[in-house]
mmCIF file of the C-alpha atoms, coordinates in Angstrom:
data_MODEL
# 
_entry.id   MODEL 
# 
loop_
_atom_site.group_PDB 
_atom_site.id 
_atom_site.type_symbol 
_atom_site.label_atom_id 
_atom_site.label_alt_id 
_atom_site.label_comp_id 
_atom_site.label_asym_id 
_atom_site.label_entity_id 
_atom_site.label_seq_id 
_atom_site.pdbx_PDB_ins_code 
_atom_site.Cartn_x 
_atom_site.Cartn_y 
_atom_site.Cartn_z 
_atom_site.occupancy 
_atom_site.B_iso_or_equiv 
_atom_site.pdbx_formal_charge 
_atom_site.auth_seq_id 
_atom_site.auth_comp_id 
_atom_site.auth_asym_id 
_atom_site.auth_atom_id 
_atom_site.pdbx_PDB_model_num 
ATOM 1   C CA . MET A 1 1   ? -23.404 -28.591 43.461 1.00 0.00 ? 1   MET A CA 1 
ATOM 2   C CA . GLU A 1 2   ? -20.865 -25.634 42.689 1.00 0.00 ? 2   GLU A CA 1 
ATOM 3   C CA . GLN A 1 3   ? -19.546 -26.233 46.282 1.00 0.00 ? 3   GLN A CA 1 
ATOM 4   C CA . GLU A 1 4   ? -18.650 -29.832 45.316 1.00 0.00 ? 4   GLU A CA 1 
ATOM 5   C CA . SER A 1 5   ? -17.416 -28.468 41.903 1.00 0.00 ? 5   SER A CA 1 
ATOM 6   C CA . ILE A 1 6   ? -14.553 -26.322 43.933 1.00 0.00 ? 6   ILE A CA 1 
ATOM 7   C CA . LYS A 1 7   ? -13.568 -28.894 46.775 1.00 0.00 ? 7   LYS A CA 1 
ATOM 8   C CA . ILE A 1 8   ? -13.129 -31.440 43.175 1.00 0.00 ? 8   ILE A CA 1 
ATOM 9   C CA . ARG A 1 9   ? -10.897 -28.651 41.702 1.00 0.00 ? 9   ARG A CA 1 
ATOM 10  C CA . HIS A 1 10  ? -9.131  -27.819 44.745 1.00 0.00 ? 10  HIS A CA 1 
ATOM 11  C CA . ASP A 1 11  ? -8.577  -31.703 46.116 1.00 0.00 ? 11  ASP A CA 1 
ATOM 12  C CA . LYS A 1 12  ? -6.884  -32.217 42.210 1.00 0.00 ? 12  LYS A CA 1 
ATOM 13  C CA . CYS A 1 13  ? -4.376  -29.337 42.898 1.00 0.00 ? 13  CYS A CA 1 
ATOM 14  C CA . ALA A 1 14  ? -3.411  -29.763 46.169 1.00 0.00 ? 14  ALA A CA 1 
ATOM 15  C CA . PRO A 1 15  ? -0.380  -31.744 45.640 1.00 0.00 ? 15  PRO A CA 1 
ATOM 16  C CA . TYR A 1 16  ? 0.899   -29.880 43.139 1.00 0.00 ? 16  TYR A CA 1 
ATOM 17  C CA . TRP A 1 17  ? 0.403   -27.027 45.544 1.00 0.00 ? 17  TRP A CA 1 
ATOM 18  C CA . ALA A 1 18  ? 2.368   -28.803 48.102 1.00 0.00 ? 18  ALA A CA 1 
ATOM 19  C CA . LEU A 1 19  ? 5.166   -29.426 45.846 1.00 0.00 ? 19  LEU A CA 1 
ATOM 20  C CA . ALA A 1 20  ? 5.701   -26.177 45.024 1.00 0.00 ? 20  ALA A CA 1 
ATOM 21  C CA . LEU A 1 21  ? 5.269   -25.428 49.095 1.00 0.00 ? 21  LEU A CA 1 
ATOM 22  C CA . PHE A 1 22  ? 8.340   -27.761 49.822 1.00 0.00 ? 22  PHE A CA 1 
ATOM 23  C CA . ILE A 1 23  ? 10.363  -26.799 46.783 1.00 0.00 ? 23  ILE A CA 1 
ATOM 24  C CA . PHE A 1 24  ? 9.909   -22.807 47.562 1.00 0.00 ? 24  PHE A CA 1 
ATOM 25  C CA . GLY A 1 25  ? 10.615  -23.425 51.322 1.00 0.00 ? 25  GLY A CA 1 
ATOM 26  C CA . SER A 1 26  ? 13.572  -25.623 50.849 1.00 0.00 ? 26  SER A CA 1 
ATOM 27  C CA . ILE A 1 27  ? 14.890  -23.015 48.106 1.00 0.00 ? 27  ILE A CA 1 
ATOM 28  C CA . GLY A 1 28  ? 14.140  -19.844 50.587 1.00 0.00 ? 28  GLY A CA 1 
ATOM 29  C CA . LEU A 1 29  ? 15.664  -21.594 53.289 1.00 0.00 ? 29  LEU A CA 1 
ATOM 30  C CA . SER A 1 30  ? 18.730  -23.008 51.696 1.00 0.00 ? 30  SER A CA 1 
ATOM 31  C CA . THR A 1 31  ? 19.732  -19.080 51.526 1.00 0.00 ? 31  THR A CA 1 
ATOM 32  C CA . ILE A 1 32  ? 20.592  -19.296 54.957 1.00 0.00 ? 32  ILE A CA 1 
ATOM 33  C CA . TRP A 1 33  ? 22.728  -22.684 54.519 1.00 0.00 ? 33  TRP A CA 1 
ATOM 34  C CA . ILE A 1 34  ? 24.489  -22.149 51.452 1.00 0.00 ? 34  ILE A CA 1 
ATOM 35  C CA . ASP A 1 35  ? 26.214  -19.025 49.879 1.00 0.00 ? 35  ASP A CA 1 
ATOM 36  C CA . LEU A 1 36  ? 25.744  -19.033 45.823 1.00 0.00 ? 36  LEU A CA 1 
ATOM 37  C CA . GLY A 1 37  ? 26.352  -15.564 45.419 1.00 0.00 ? 37  GLY A CA 1 
ATOM 38  C CA . SER A 1 38  ? 25.011  -11.883 46.233 1.00 0.00 ? 38  SER A CA 1 
ATOM 39  C CA . PHE A 1 39  ? 21.906  -12.537 44.438 1.00 0.00 ? 39  PHE A CA 1 
ATOM 40  C CA . TRP A 1 40  ? 20.695  -15.424 46.171 1.00 0.00 ? 40  TRP A CA 1 
ATOM 41  C CA . LYS A 1 41  ? 21.809  -14.084 49.420 1.00 0.00 ? 41  LYS A CA 1 
ATOM 42  C CA . GLY A 1 42  ? 19.689  -10.766 48.875 1.00 0.00 ? 42  GLY A CA 1 
ATOM 43  C CA . TYR A 1 43  ? 16.619  -11.844 46.178 1.00 0.00 ? 43  TYR A CA 1 
ATOM 44  C CA . VAL A 1 44  ? 16.121  -16.034 46.466 1.00 0.00 ? 44  VAL A CA 1 
ATOM 45  C CA . LEU A 1 45  ? 14.471  -15.263 50.062 1.00 0.00 ? 45  LEU A CA 1 
ATOM 46  C CA . ASP A 1 46  ? 12.269  -12.435 49.816 1.00 0.00 ? 46  ASP A CA 1 
ATOM 47  C CA . MET A 1 47  ? 10.935  -14.034 46.313 1.00 0.00 ? 47  MET A CA 1 
ATOM 48  C CA . THR A 1 48  ? 10.498  -17.314 47.673 1.00 0.00 ? 48  THR A CA 1 
ATOM 49  C CA . GLY A 1 49  ? 9.152   -16.202 51.236 1.00 0.00 ? 49  GLY A CA 1 
ATOM 50  C CA . PRO A 1 50  ? 6.157   -14.695 50.057 1.00 0.00 ? 50  PRO A CA 1 
ATOM 51  C CA . ALA A 1 51  ? 5.149   -17.309 47.244 1.00 0.00 ? 51  ALA A CA 1 
ATOM 52  C CA . TRP A 1 52  ? 5.179   -20.336 50.227 1.00 0.00 ? 52  TRP A CA 1 
ATOM 53  C CA . ASN A 1 53  ? 3.392   -17.669 52.781 1.00 0.00 ? 53  ASN A CA 1 
ATOM 54  C CA . TYR A 1 54  ? 0.750   -17.445 49.814 1.00 0.00 ? 54  TYR A CA 1 
ATOM 55  C CA . ILE A 1 55  ? 0.523   -21.321 49.289 1.00 0.00 ? 55  ILE A CA 1 
ATOM 56  C CA . LEU A 1 56  ? 0.070   -21.522 53.120 1.00 0.00 ? 56  LEU A CA 1 
ATOM 57  C CA . PHE A 1 57  ? -2.620  -19.115 54.381 1.00 0.00 ? 57  PHE A CA 1 
ATOM 58  C CA . ARG A 1 58  ? -4.658  -19.839 51.158 1.00 0.00 ? 58  ARG A CA 1 
ATOM 59  C CA . GLY A 1 59  ? -4.477  -23.789 52.168 1.00 0.00 ? 59  GLY A CA 1 
ATOM 60  C CA . LEU A 1 60  ? -3.638  -24.967 49.081 1.00 0.00 ? 60  LEU A CA 1 
ATOM 61  C CA . PHE A 1 61  ? -1.578  -27.703 49.615 1.00 0.00 ? 61  PHE A CA 1 
ATOM 62  C CA . THR A 1 62  ? -4.330  -29.715 51.842 1.00 0.00 ? 62  THR A CA 1 
ATOM 63  C CA . SER A 1 63  ? -7.592  -30.843 50.940 1.00 0.00 ? 63  SER A CA 1 
ATOM 64  C CA . TYR A 1 64  ? -10.444 -28.431 50.605 1.00 0.00 ? 64  TYR A CA 1 
ATOM 65  C CA . THR A 1 65  ? -12.220 -27.258 54.002 1.00 0.00 ? 65  THR A CA 1 
ATOM 66  C CA . ASN A 1 66  ? -14.421 -24.306 53.934 1.00 0.00 ? 66  ASN A CA 1 
ATOM 67  C CA . ASN A 1 67  ? -13.512 -22.569 57.053 1.00 0.00 ? 67  ASN A CA 1 
ATOM 68  C CA . VAL A 1 68  ? -13.297 -18.950 58.699 1.00 0.00 ? 68  VAL A CA 1 
ATOM 69  C CA . TRP A 1 69  ? -9.307  -19.137 57.475 1.00 0.00 ? 69  TRP A CA 1 
ATOM 70  C CA . ILE A 1 70  ? -10.031 -19.943 54.193 1.00 0.00 ? 70  ILE A CA 1 
ATOM 71  C CA . ARG A 1 71  ? -13.135 -17.840 53.390 1.00 0.00 ? 71  ARG A CA 1 
ATOM 72  C CA . PHE A 1 72  ? -11.176 -15.155 54.971 1.00 0.00 ? 72  PHE A CA 1 
ATOM 73  C CA . PHE A 1 73  ? -8.302  -15.466 53.096 1.00 0.00 ? 73  PHE A CA 1 
ATOM 74  C CA . THR A 1 74  ? -9.354  -14.797 49.647 1.00 0.00 ? 74  THR A CA 1 
ATOM 75  C CA . PRO A 1 75  ? -7.136  -14.873 46.901 1.00 0.00 ? 75  PRO A CA 1 
ATOM 76  C CA . LYS A 1 76  ? -7.193  -11.111 46.235 1.00 0.00 ? 76  LYS A CA 1 
ATOM 77  C CA . ARG A 1 77  ? -7.435  -10.488 50.190 1.00 0.00 ? 77  ARG A CA 1 
ATOM 78  C CA . THR A 1 78  ? -4.205  -12.737 50.817 1.00 0.00 ? 78  THR A CA 1 
ATOM 79  C CA . LEU A 1 79  ? -2.411  -11.099 48.141 1.00 0.00 ? 79  LEU A CA 1 
ATOM 80  C CA . THR A 1 80  ? -3.453  -7.601  48.822 1.00 0.00 ? 80  THR A CA 1 
ATOM 81  C CA . ILE A 1 81  ? -2.304  -8.364  53.155 1.00 0.00 ? 81  ILE A CA 1 
ATOM 82  C CA . PHE A 1 82  ? 0.861   -9.734  51.687 1.00 0.00 ? 82  PHE A CA 1 
ATOM 83  C CA . LEU A 1 83  ? 2.123   -6.454  49.000 1.00 0.00 ? 83  LEU A CA 1 
ATOM 84  C CA . LEU A 1 84  ? 1.179   -4.627  51.849 1.00 0.00 ? 84  LEU A CA 1 
ATOM 85  C CA . VAL A 1 85  ? 3.166   -6.157  54.708 1.00 0.00 ? 85  VAL A CA 1 
ATOM 86  C CA . CYS A 1 86  ? 6.120   -6.681  51.810 1.00 0.00 ? 86  CYS A CA 1 
ATOM 87  C CA . PHE A 1 87  ? 5.893   -3.278  50.723 1.00 0.00 ? 87  PHE A CA 1 
ATOM 88  C CA . GLY A 1 88  ? 5.903   -2.255  54.411 1.00 0.00 ? 88  GLY A CA 1 
ATOM 89  C CA . ILE A 1 89  ? 8.636   -3.824  55.135 1.00 0.00 ? 89  ILE A CA 1 
ATOM 90  C CA . GLU A 1 90  ? 10.650  -1.644  52.696 1.00 0.00 ? 90  GLU A CA 1 
ATOM 91  C CA . THR A 1 91  ? 8.947   1.448   53.431 1.00 0.00 ? 91  THR A CA 1 
ATOM 92  C CA . MET A 1 92  ? 10.437  0.686   57.001 1.00 0.00 ? 92  MET A CA 1 
ATOM 93  C CA . GLN A 1 93  ? 13.939  0.470   55.508 1.00 0.00 ? 93  GLN A CA 1 
ATOM 94  C CA . TYR A 1 94  ? 13.894  3.222   53.551 1.00 0.00 ? 94  TYR A CA 1 
ATOM 95  C CA . LEU A 1 95  ? 12.869  5.418   56.441 1.00 0.00 ? 95  LEU A CA 1 
ATOM 96  C CA . ASN A 1 96  ? 15.431  3.786   58.495 1.00 0.00 ? 96  ASN A CA 1 
ATOM 97  C CA . ILE A 1 97  ? 13.067  2.367   61.350 1.00 0.00 ? 97  ILE A CA 1 
ATOM 98  C CA . TYR A 1 98  ? 14.904  -0.331  61.819 1.00 0.00 ? 98  TYR A CA 1 
ATOM 99  C CA . ASP A 1 99  ? 18.709  -1.597  61.085 1.00 0.00 ? 99  ASP A CA 1 
ATOM 100 C CA . SER A 1 100 ? 18.606  -2.801  57.696 1.00 0.00 ? 100 SER A CA 1 
ATOM 101 C CA . THR A 1 101 ? 19.043  -1.729  53.914 1.00 0.00 ? 101 THR A CA 1 
ATOM 102 C CA . PHE A 1 102 ? 16.528  -0.217  51.708 1.00 0.00 ? 102 PHE A CA 1 
ATOM 103 C CA . ASP A 1 103 ? 16.713  -2.083  48.526 1.00 0.00 ? 103 ASP A CA 1 
ATOM 104 C CA . LEU A 1 104 ? 14.385  -1.185  45.427 1.00 0.00 ? 104 LEU A CA 1 
ATOM 105 C CA . TRP A 1 105 ? 15.001  -4.573  43.510 1.00 0.00 ? 105 TRP A CA 1 
ATOM 106 C CA . ASP A 1 106 ? 13.412  -5.947  46.549 1.00 0.00 ? 106 ASP A CA 1 
ATOM 107 C CA . LEU A 1 107 ? 9.996   -4.859  45.764 1.00 0.00 ? 107 LEU A CA 1 
ATOM 108 C CA . ILE A 1 108 ? 10.303  -6.806  42.498 1.00 0.00 ? 108 ILE A CA 1 
ATOM 109 C CA . ALA A 1 109 ? 11.787  -9.834  43.760 1.00 0.00 ? 109 ALA A CA 1 
ATOM 110 C CA . TYR A 1 110 ? 8.908   -9.778  46.205 1.00 0.00 ? 110 TYR A CA 1 
ATOM 111 C CA . VAL A 1 111 ? 6.161   -9.784  43.239 1.00 0.00 ? 111 VAL A CA 1 
ATOM 112 C CA . SER A 1 112 ? 8.241   -11.969 41.122 1.00 0.00 ? 112 SER A CA 1 
ATOM 113 C CA . ILE A 1 113 ? 6.534   -15.158 42.337 1.00 0.00 ? 113 ILE A CA 1 
ATOM 114 C CA . LEU A 1 114 ? 3.573   -14.235 44.360 1.00 0.00 ? 114 LEU A CA 1 
ATOM 115 C CA . ILE A 1 115 ? 1.663   -12.835 41.275 1.00 0.00 ? 115 ILE A CA 1 
ATOM 116 C CA . PRO A 1 116 ? 2.033   -15.104 38.975 1.00 0.00 ? 116 PRO A CA 1 
ATOM 117 C CA . LEU A 1 117 ? 0.941   -17.670 42.063 1.00 0.00 ? 117 LEU A CA 1 
ATOM 118 C CA . PHE A 1 118 ? -2.111  -15.295 42.540 1.00 0.00 ? 118 PHE A CA 1 
ATOM 119 C CA . PHE A 1 119 ? -3.295  -15.483 39.034 1.00 0.00 ? 119 PHE A CA 1 
ATOM 120 C CA . ILE A 1 120 ? -2.678  -19.451 39.073 1.00 0.00 ? 120 ILE A CA 1 
ATOM 121 C CA . ASP A 1 121 ? -4.887  -19.844 41.646 1.00 0.00 ? 121 ASP A CA 1 
ATOM 122 C CA . LEU A 1 122 ? -7.395  -17.254 40.291 1.00 0.00 ? 122 LEU A CA 1 
ATOM 123 C CA . LYS A 1 123 ? -7.321  -19.402 37.028 1.00 0.00 ? 123 LYS A CA 1 
ATOM 124 C CA . VAL A 1 124 ? -7.571  -23.208 38.992 1.00 0.00 ? 124 VAL A CA 1 
ATOM 125 C CA . ASN A 1 125 ? -10.217 -22.196 41.640 1.00 0.00 ? 125 ASN A CA 1 
ATOM 126 C CA . LYS A 1 126 ? -12.171 -19.916 39.044 1.00 0.00 ? 126 LYS A CA 1 
ATOM 127 C CA . THR A 1 127 ? -12.622 -17.257 42.155 1.00 0.00 ? 127 THR A CA 1 
ATOM 128 C CA . LYS A 1 128 ? -13.576 -13.836 41.527 1.00 0.00 ? 128 LYS A CA 1 
# 
């Protein structure tokens, strides 16, 4: 019975997650096509990239399925993995492991949309 309730809640919200995925993806990719200044070029993709990938990895944009992928990528695990990857990228930039520019503000950009999405996901799906 609980599984059916989870499916109903998930499927009811899926169109909204799909719209958010489309918006974040469009905005993020448009940063390479349109130049709207340094904030746009420097931070917008860092803000939207983790957000749209969170929606993708969690499978929030489509009808509910109970498979190994979805059971592995719980909200907390997905958030943890994404934070480790994002902060790992910045750490590698700080250590000059590859040719890039370290920017402390990137860390804030990464979590600015990701953390609110995580809390929305928890609330909507009532998962622990």
